[in-house]
N, C-alpha and C positions, 0 to 999 in steps of 0.2 A: 836862597835858601827858599826863601819865600814865594818869588817867583816862580820855581818849579811846581812846589808843592800847588799853590794857585793855577797854576797852570795843567795838572793833572786834576784836581777839582772839575777845572771846567770841562775837561775834556770828557768826565765821566759825567757832569750833569748833562751835557751833549747827547750823549749817547743814550741816558735815561730819557731826556725830553722826545727827542725821537722815536723811541721805542714804546714809549706811551700814547704818542698820536697815532703810530701804526696801528697797535691794539686797541684803540677804542672803533668800535661798531661803527663801520660807515653806514650813514643813509642810504635815498636815491638817488646822490649825485644828484648830476645837474640836471636830469630831467625834471625835476619837479621846480625849477629856479624857471626852465619855460611854462610850466602850466601842466604836464605831463604828470604821471606816477602816480601810485594809489594810497602812499604813503602821507596823506594830508589830513593827519590826526596828530594832536594833542599825546603825548606821549613820555611820562617821566622817568629820569632813568632812578637802576635800582641796583644793590645788588655789589657785583663787581664793578660793574660797568659805572657806578658812581664813587667807589673807591678809586677807579684809574682816573675818572676826571677830572678830582679833587687833587690826586696826584701831582698831574700834568699842571695843574696850575701851581702846586709847591715847587717844584721839580721848574719849571718858568720863574719862579722869585728868585730862586736861589741862583738859577742861572744869572740872572740880572742882577743882582747882588756881588754875585762874583766877578761882574764884568766892570760894575760898578766900582767895589772897594778899592782897586791902585788907586784910584783920584781921589779917594780920602784919607788915604795912608802918605800919600807924599806927598 
């Protein structure tokens, strides 16, 4: 029972991690890595972008804990 519940939680967390990463606004891509692009300025995260950033961190942390949990319980 615990294993199946944990697997469902892991699937839900994986989907949330993927969705939160894909919803984040993309920068200028690989162009800026090779010296191109006009986005060479510092910009802080605001509003929904900041909430989504922190939510992604929380989802990833919970996902890692859910993977490591069976190692400590068994």
